[in-house]
C-alpha positions as CSV (number, residue, x, y, z in Angstrom):
1,X,-21.8,4.6,5.9
2,X,-24.8,2.3,6.5
3,X,-26.5,0.5,3.7
4,X,-29.1,-2.2,4.3
5,X,-29.5,-4.7,1.5
6,X,-30.6,-7.7,3.5
7,X,-34.2,-7.4,2.5
8,X,-35.4,-7.8,5.9
9,X,-37.9,-4.9,5.8
10,X,-35.6,-2.2,6.7
11,X,-35.0,-3.1,10.3
12,X,-31.7,-1.7,11.8
13,X,-29.1,-1.3,9.0
14,X,-26.0,-3.2,9.3
15,X,-22.8,-1.1,9.0
16,X,-20.7,-1.8,6.2
17,X,-17.3,-3.3,6.9
18,X,-13.9,-3.0,5.2
19,X,-11.5,-5.8,4.3
20,X,-9.9,-5.5,7.8
21,X,-13.2,-6.0,9.6
22,X,-13.6,-2.5,10.7
23,X,-16.3,0.1,9.7
24,X,-16.0,1.1,6.0
25,X,-14.3,4.4,5.5
26,X,-15.0,7.0,2.7
27,X,-13.3,6.6,-0.5
28,X,-13.8,9.9,-2.2
29,X,-16.4,12.7,-2.4
30,X,-14.4,14.4,-5.3
31,X,-14.9,12.9,-7.6
32,X,-18.1,11.3,-6.0
33,X,-17.6,7.6,-6.2
34,X,-19.3,4.4,-5.3
35,X,-22.0,2.3,-7.0
36,X,-24.4,4.3,-5.0
37,X,-22.6,7.6,-5.6
38,X,-22.4,7.8,-1.6
39,X,-18.6,8.3,-1.6
40,X,-18.1,4.9,-0.2
41,X,-17.4,1.5,-1.8
42,X,-20.7,0.2,-0.5
43,X,-22.3,-2.7,-2.4
44,X,-25.5,-4.6,-2.7
45,X,-27.6,-6.9,-4.8
46,X,-27.9,-4.3,-7.8
47,X,-24.0,-3.9,-7.9
48,X,-23.2,-6.8,-10.3
49,X,-19.9,-5.5,-10.9
50,X,-18.9,-5.4,-7.3
51,X,-17.6,-1.7,-7.1
52,X,-15.8,-2.5,-3.9
53,X,-12.2,-1.7,-4.1
54,X,-11.1,1.9,-3.3
55,X,-8.1,2.6,-5.5
56,X,-5.9,5.6,-6.2
57,X,-5.8,5.9,-10.0
58,X,-2.6,6.0,-12.0
59,X,-2.0,6.7,-15.7
60,X,-0.9,3.1,-16.1
61,X,-4.2,1.7,-14.6
62,X,-6.3,4.1,-16.5
63,X,-4.6,3.1,-19.8
64,X,-4.9,-0.7,-18.8
65,X,-8.7,-0.2,-18.2
66,X,-9.3,1.6,-21.4
67,X,-7.5,-1.2,-23.3
68,X,-9.9,-3.6,-21.7
69,X,-13.0,-1.5,-22.9
70,X,-13.7,0.6,-19.8
71,X,-12.5,4.1,-20.4
72,X,-12.4,5.8,-16.9
73,X,-10.5,8.9,-18.1
74,X,-12.9,10.6,-20.6
75,X,-15.7,12.6,-19.2
76,X,-19.3,11.6,-19.8
77,X,-21.2,14.9,-18.7
78,X,-24.7,13.3,-19.4
79,X,-24.1,10.9,-16.8
80,X,-22.4,13.4,-14.4
81,X,-19.0,11.5,-14.8
82,X,-16.0,13.8,-14.8
83,X,-13.5,11.5,-16.1
84,X,-10.7,10.2,-13.8
85,X,-7.2,11.4,-13.6
86,X,-4.1,10.0,-11.7
87,X,-4.4,10.7,-7.9
88,X,-8.3,10.4,-8.1
89,X,-9.7,7.8,-5.7
90,X,-12.5,5.6,-7.3
91,X,-14.4,2.4,-6.4
92,X,-13.2,-0.1,-8.8
93,X,-14.9,-3.4,-9.8
94,X,-13.0,-5.9,-7.7
95,X,-12.7,-8.4,-10.6
96,X,-11.0,-5.7,-12.8
97,X,-8.7,-4.8,-10.0
98,X,-7.7,-8.3,-9.6
99,X,-7.2,-8.7,-13.4
100,X,-5.0,-5.5,-13.3
101,X,-3.1,-7.0,-10.2
102,X,-2.3,-10.1,-12.2
103,X,-1.1,-8.1,-15.2
104,X,1.1,-5.8,-12.8
105,X,-1.0,-2.7,-13.6
106,X,-3.1,-2.5,-10.4
107,X,-3.5,0.9,-8.8
108,X,-2.7,1.3,-5.0
109,X,-5.7,0.3,-2.6
110,X,-7.0,2.1,0.5
111,X,-7.8,-0.8,2.6
112,X,-9.9,1.0,5.2
113,X,-12.2,2.1,2.3
114,X,-12.3,-1.2,0.5
115,X,-15.5,-3.1,1.2
116,X,-15.1,-6.6,2.6
117,X,-17.1,-7.9,-0.4
118,X,-14.0,-7.4,-2.5
119,X,-12.7,-10.5,-0.9
120,X,-14.9,-12.6,-3.1
121,X,-12.7,-11.6,-6.0
122,X,-9.4,-10.5,-4.4
123,X,-7.2,-11.9,-1.8
124,X,-6.4,-10.0,1.3
125,X,-2.8,-10.6,0.7
126,X,-3.0,-9.1,-2.9
127,X,-4.9,-6.1,-1.5
128,X,-2.4,-5.6,1.2
129,X,0.5,-5.9,-1.3
130,X,-1.0,-2.9,-3.2
131,X,-2.0,-0.9,-0.1
132,X,-1.3,2.9,0.3
133,X,-0.8,2.4,4.0
134,X,-3.0,2.8,7.0
135,X,-3.1,6.7,7.4
136,X,-4.2,7.4,3.7
137,X,-7.9,7.5,4.4
138,X,-7.9,9.7,7.4
139,X,-5.5,12.3,6.0
140,X,-7.5,12.4,2.7
141,X,-10.8,13.3,4.6
142,X,-9.1,15.8,6.7
143,X,-6.0,17.3,5.4
144,X,-5.1,18.6,8.9
145,X,-4.6,15.0,10.1
146,X,-1.0,13.8,9.5
C-alpha cells in the first residue's frame, strides 16, 4: 500500500516498508484495520498513537488492553467498530504493544505487515520474539497458499 505523508506536494508516493525493510503487506480487511482503515498498518503525521504493529488478538491481550483503558473487544457501531475477538488481526499502537510485551501479555506479531515506524517504540528483537512466522501474511490473504 502506498501512503504519501512527506508533504512534498504529492509527487511520487513512497511505498510503505515493514520492519524487515520489505514492502508493507496487508494486516486485515476483516475486520478492516489500520489508522487509515486501509487494511494496512500505515502511519503518518495524524497517527499520534502509531498504529503500526500488526498483531493477532488473544483473549489475554484483549483483557490487558481493557485493563489499561482501551476496550478493543466491545463493539462501537456508531464508529463502525465491530469489537475484536481472539484470532482477529489488528494494527495496534506500538507503545501499547511494547507495554504488553514487557508485561508478558503481548499478542503475536505479523512482521511483514508491521510498519517500520514501530521500531521507534519496539525493538526488532522483541517483535521477532513474538512473531507468528514468515508465512502468516500470505496465507491469510490467500487461504490457498500454504
